[in-house]
C-alpha positions, 0 to 999 in steps of 0.5 A: 179463792180468797182475793188477797186484795179483799183479805188485806183491806178487811183486815186493815179495816177490821184492825182499825175498827179494833183499836178505835172501839178500844180507844173509844171505850177506854176514852168513854170510861175515863169520861164516865169516872171523871163525870162522876168524881166531878159531880160527887165534887159538887154535892160534897161542896153543896153539903159542906156549904149547907152544913157550914150554913146551918151549923147554928140551927138545930132541928126544924129551924134548919134551913137549905139555901133554896136558891142553888136547888132548881125545882124539877118541874121547872127544869126537868133533868137539868144537871143544876137539879139538886135534892137535899135532906136532914135526917136525924140518927135513925134517917127520918127526915127533918127538913126537905128542900123545896123541889122535894115537896112532900116526897122523901128521898130513898136512904140507901143503908151502905151510905147511911152506915158509912156516915154513921162512921164519920166518913162521907158516904157516896151511893148510886141508887134510883128515885122513882124513874130516875138514878141519882147519885148521893152523898150523905154528910154527917154534919158533926163534921162541921158542929157539934150540936148536930152529932146525930144529924146526916146531910143527904144531898142528891143529884139526877145522873140523866145528864151525866148518862146522856153525856156518857152514852153521846160519847159512847155514840160519837165513838161508835160512828167514828169507828164505823167511819174510820173502818170505812175510810180504812178499808177504802184506802187498804182497798186503794193501797192494795190494787196499787200494791198488787198491780205488778203481780198482775202484770207477773202473772200475765207475762208468766201466762203468755211464757209457752213451750215455743216461747221459754226464750221470752222473760218477764219484764213487769216493772217491780219498784219494790224488792220483794216484786223484783225478786220474784221477777228474777226467781221467775226469769232464773226458773225459766232459764232453767226450763228453757235450758233443761227444754233445749237439752231435751230437745237436742237429747231427742234430736241426737238420739233419733240421729243415733237410731237412725244412723244404724236403721239406714245402714240396716236398711241398706244392707237388707236392700242390698241383699234383696236386689238379686239372688245371692250366695249363702256366704253373701247372705251370711255377711248380710245378715252378720252386718244387720246383727251388728247394726241390731246390737248398737241399736240395742246398746243405745236403747239400753243406755237410754233406758238407764239415763231415764232410770237415773234421771228419775231418781232412786226411790229410798225403797231401791236403797241398799248397802253396797260393797263398792270394793266389791262393785269396783273389782267386778268393773275392772274384771269386766274389762280386764279381757279388752285391756289385755287385747289392747295392751294396757296393765290394769291394777285394782287398789282398794280398801273396804269401802261402803255405800247405799244405792243400787249395786248394779247401776253403781257397777254400770257407772264404775264400769263405763269410767274403766270402759272409757279408760280402756277405749282411749289409753294407747298400748303400754299405759296403765289404768289404776282402779282405786276404792277408798273411804274418808270424812264420810265420802265413799270414793272411786278413782280411774286414772290412766297414764295416756294422753288424757283429755283435750282441753277443748274436750274437757268441757263437754265430756260429760254432754250426751251424745258427745264424742271427743276425738274419734280417732283415738277410740278402738271401738264404736259408742253411743257418746253416753258412757260418762253422762250415764255415769255422771246421772247414777252418781247424782241419782245416788246424791253423789258426783262424777268429776274430772279431776286431771285432765292429763296428761293422763285422765283422773275420773273420780266418783264420790258417794255418801259413805255408809257404815259397815252394818248400815 
């Protein structure tokens, strides 16, 4: 695990180090070019002065102004030390400056060739253990009698190189110092910048299953941290709602299971208190079977909900004919509708989607069963199936009283029952929640379009082509 604080400090320090090194290298290179250029101008000026002074002389009678040349033995590596020689057309020395003694300066061929062409030759070379900067000046530029003479003026590069090295060392020292200061500053700044994160993490770690109602209150002065706190609190809100819903669901499921179990136990206890006749035992067993059927239905509904909540794997998605699904669901409830004195109609057109045909039939069947259960005698129930704009829809509409306004917001809540007096049968309060969960598992939705008079439910799913 890498520390964000350390990474930020290192990157900031390395970035600043790279900038300072680049600026230092560029400055050192520029300084070197400027010093070389300045030395060349000094040597050229000296050559011009000596050439003008000796223009009236020829050959060995040429004399240098020795005052401008300092002996190396007296001033070692002095930036004022200069050497000079007068050479003939073959490059042979004719006159030397006094500080050369009996030694001759090396004459680079490329500089001599440049001077013979009438230009000023400039070159860097070595003389003994020193590096020299040399200017070769053709004297014919000032006097015709010196047409075949060349003046060589040289200076040690030691002082210039020492200055350049000093500038480079200074740049390196400044770069290292700047990187160190930058690292310390970035470390301090990153510590202050990430302090709210530590507070947020500490408060988030303190939130447990039993304290989901707690919220993060860490102080964040910047927008990004405020957004982080907002997002985390919103996530905690969702988790809290989901936890409370799960808790209610478990409590309701336990209650729903306890009721038939209590009745079942009571019937068995009554039957076992004394000897009874065959008919009494038969009635007790039939009553017990009804409670077992209630528990079986509840268990089946809970399993369906769990399956829908878990989502549908892609390999379970198959082309489904919604028209056929709606027809089967309506036929399954037709007997109950006739028994209740209801008219059940089916108006559909070819409609296809992708999904689990069994689950979709369960969802549509729950809508139809719900309409049959809560519609008064003489009412009409219509099931419509159509596809438009890439959406496959199944609508279930009845002409009954509809859903009361106080019950409409809760009809999709699990284990919620509206008005038990309106129902012609027992139920678990899971029919509509199961239908909605199945719709959402298929990427669709189930909504109450109209509460009354006459309820209208619409199941919308992504449509699929006829050969999908």
